[in-house]
C-alpha positions in Angstrom: 99.1 -16.0 -31.7 99.2 -15.6 -35.3 97.0 -12.6 -35.1 99.3 -10.9 -32.8 102.4 -11.8 -35.1 100.5 -9.7 -37.3 99.1 -6.5 -35.7 103.0 -6.6 -34.3 103.9 -6.5 -37.5 101.7 -3.7 -38.8 102.6 -0.5 -36.7 101.0 2.8 -36.9 103.9 5.3 -38.9 103.7 8.9 -38.2 102.9 10.9 -40.9 106.0 13.4 -42.6 103.0 16.6 -43.1 104.5 19.1 -41.0 101.7 21.7 -39.6 100.9 23.9 -36.4 97.4 23.9 -35.0 95.0 25.9 -35.4 92.7 27.6 -33.4 90.7 25.0 -34.1 86.7 25.4 -35.8 84.7 28.3 -35.4 86.1 31.7 -35.5 83.4 32.8 -33.0 82.4 30.1 -30.2 78.9 30.0 -27.8 78.5 28.0 -24.9 74.9 27.2 -24.3 73.3 25.8 -21.1 69.3 24.8 -22.3 66.8 23.3 -19.9 66.9 20.1 -19.8 63.3 20.2 -21.2 63.8 22.3 -24.2 63.2 21.6 -27.2 63.3 25.2 -29.2 66.8 27.0 -28.8 69.2 24.7 -30.2 66.9 24.6 -33.1 66.2 28.2 -33.5 70.1 29.1 -33.0 70.9 26.3 -36.0 68.3 28.0 -38.1 69.8 31.5 -37.6 73.3 30.8 -37.1 75.5 33.1 -39.4 78.7 31.3 -40.9 81.9 30.4 -38.7 79.9 30.4 -35.2 79.2 27.4 -33.8 77.2 27.2 -30.5 77.9 24.2 -28.3 74.9 22.9 -25.3 75.2 21.7 -21.9 72.0 21.2 -19.8 70.2 21.8 -16.3 67.1 20.2 -14.9 64.4 22.0 -14.7 61.3 21.8 -12.2 57.2 21.7 -13.2 55.5 24.1 -13.0 56.7 26.8 -13.7 56.9 28.3 -10.9 59.5 31.6 -9.1 60.5 29.2 -6.5 61.0 26.3 -9.0 63.0 28.3 -10.8 65.4 29.6 -8.5 66.3 25.4 -8.1 68.3 26.0 -10.8 70.9 28.5 -9.1 73.6 25.9 -7.5 73.5 23.5 -11.0 74.9 26.1 -13.2 78.3 26.0 -11.7 78.1 21.7 -12.8 76.4 22.6 -16.5 79.5 25.2 -17.4 81.7 22.6 -16.2 81.3 20.3 -19.2 80.8 23.0 -22.1 84.5 22.1 -23.6 86.6 22.2 -20.7 89.8 24.1 -21.2 89.0 25.2 -24.8 88.0 28.4 -26.2 84.7 29.7 -25.7 83.9 33.6 -26.7 80.5 33.9 -24.7 77.8 31.9 -22.5 74.6 32.1 -22.8 71.8 30.3 -20.7 68.7 29.7 -22.0 66.1 30.3 -19.2 63.7 34.4 -19.1 61.8 33.7 -16.1 64.6 31.6 -14.4 67.3 34.6 -15.4 64.0 36.9 -13.6 63.9 34.4 -10.6 68.0 33.9 -9.5 68.5 37.6 -10.6 71.3 38.2 -13.8 74.6 38.4 -11.1 73.3 35.5 -9.5 73.5 33.7 -12.6 76.7 35.1 -13.9 78.2 34.5 -11.0 77.7 31.1 -10.6 78.8 30.4 -14.4 81.7 32.6 -13.9 82.6 30.2 -10.7 82.8 27.3 -12.9 86.4 28.4 -14.3 84.9 30.5 -16.8 85.6 34.0 -14.9 86.3 36.8 -17.7 83.5 35.7 -19.7 80.5 37.6 -21.2 77.3 36.0 -19.4 74.2 36.3 -21.7 70.5 35.7 -20.9 67.4 36.2 -22.4 66.2 38.9 -20.2 69.5 41.3 -20.2 69.8 40.7 -23.8 66.3 41.8 -24.8 66.8 44.8 -22.8 69.8 45.4 -24.4 67.9 44.8 -28.1 65.8 47.7 -26.9 68.2 50.1 -26.0 69.2 49.2 -29.5 66.0 49.9 -31.8 65.7 52.9 -28.6 62.5 51.1 -27.7 60.8 52.5 -24.3 57.5 50.7 -24.0 56.5 47.1 -25.0 54.3 44.8 -24.5 54.8 41.8 -23.2 53.7 38.1 -24.2 54.5 35.2 -22.4 53.6 31.6 -21.6 53.6 31.7 -18.2 51.1 32.1 -14.8 50.7 35.5 -13.6 52.5 35.6 -11.0 56.3 34.8 -13.3 54.9 37.6 -15.3 54.3 40.2 -12.4 58.1 39.3 -11.4 59.1 39.7 -15.0 56.9 42.8 -15.5 59.2 44.2 -12.6 62.2 43.0 -13.5 61.9 45.2 -17.1 60.7 48.3 -15.5 63.3 48.4 -12.6 66.0 49.1 -16.1 63.7 52.2 -16.8 61.3 49.8 -20.0 58.0 50.7 -19.3 55.2 47.2 -19.3 52.2 49.2 -20.3 50.1 45.1 -21.0 50.6 41.8 -20.5 48.9 39.0 -21.9 49.8 35.2 -22.5 48.8 31.6 -22.4 48.7 31.6 -18.4 50.4 27.6 -18.7 53.1 26.1 -15.7 54.4 23.5 -17.5 57.2 24.0 -20.2 57.0 21.1 -21.7 53.1 22.3 -22.9 54.6 25.5 -23.7 56.6 23.6 -26.7 54.1 22.0 -28.1 52.4 25.9 -28.8 51.5 26.1 -32.5 53.6 28.4 -34.1 50.5 29.9 -35.9 48.8 30.3 -32.2 51.4 32.3 -31.4 51.3 34.5 -34.0 47.7 35.3 -33.6 48.3 35.2 -29.9 51.4 37.9 -30.6 48.5 39.9 -32.7 46.2 40.3 -30.3 48.4 41.5 -27.3 50.5 43.6 -28.8 49.6 47.7 -27.2 49.7 50.4 -29.7 51.2 52.5 -27.4 53.7 49.9 -27.1 57.2 50.9 -29.3 57.3 47.3 -29.3 56.4 43.4 -28.7 58.5 41.5 -26.4 57.6 37.7 -26.5 59.2 35.8 -23.7 60.7 32.2 -23.1 62.8 30.4 -25.0 60.3 27.4 -24.3 58.3 28.5 -27.2 58.7 28.9 -31.0 58.9 32.2 -32.0 61.7 32.7 -34.0 60.3 31.9 -36.9 57.1 34.2 -36.5 59.1 37.3 -35.6 59.3 38.8 -39.4 55.0 37.9 -40.3 54.1 39.5 -36.9 56.6 42.4 -37.6 55.2 42.8 -41.4 51.5 42.8 -39.7 51.9 45.4 -36.3 54.7 47.9 -38.0 56.5 47.4 -34.9 59.9 45.6 -33.9 58.7 42.2 -32.6 61.4 40.3 -29.9 61.4 37.1 -29.2 64.1 35.2 -26.0 65.8 33.0 -28.2 65.9 35.8 -30.6 67.8 38.4 -28.4 69.9 35.3 -26.8 71.5 34.6 -29.7 71.7 38.6 -31.1 73.5 39.3 -28.1 75.8 36.0 -27.8 77.0 36.9 -31.3 77.8 40.9 -30.6 79.5 39.4 -27.4 81.5 36.8 -29.4 82.8 39.2 -31.5 80.2 38.9 -34.9 78.3 41.6 -36.1 77.3 40.2 -39.3 73.2 40.9 -39.7 71.0 37.8 -39.9 68.1 37.9 -42.1 65.1 36.6 -41.5 64.4 36.9 -38.5 63.2 40.6 -37.1 64.8 43.7 -37.4 67.3 43.5 -34.4 69.1 40.6 -36.2 69.0 42.5 -39.6 70.1 45.3 -37.9 
């Protein structure tokens, strides 16, 4: 009883401070849809993020092995993931962090699922379509393609690029089927593989897959090759920033973000 009386004797007093609600934290906001197994994208986004930009993450299930058939299972899961991205609050772009998933589903399917989840007018960014935008920005028409995937996924990716006017002069990679193992490829191994895969006929090297830790070796790979090197997470952030209205250069992560 005494405790109840003490609580009743200490009501909350509303502060007299006058204020107006502002736009909330971060001038530019990105919604990120990551796979449940992804341990690279958020880390690399944090490393590259300019001031006054923030991203908010929702996740979807990824089925192993990484095959075209299993990648297509992500389609029906996208709407629920989007619905959990800070509902009824501002987002300036939504990034779907799966390169091979975009290839398997098609960009239009990805975008339509996301927009159907209550975000009809928002820009939708994917790793492979942002890579194509990055190639155009840098004047790149021919690429070497490096991936961690099985050949069946690589061939679907090559077809996707070539249908968008990008010539793939060669394909190389690790031929792995489990994205959890892809995330454990050491960055130094990614660097050595990048130098091995790049073909002198190519204008640039593209390192696919948001599971692998390629962002941290881009600058060294560009210095060694004398060519632009783009990676899935790097291009995903680059276009997400542009769609969100942020055009600040981001040094230290390759020519694309520094431009």
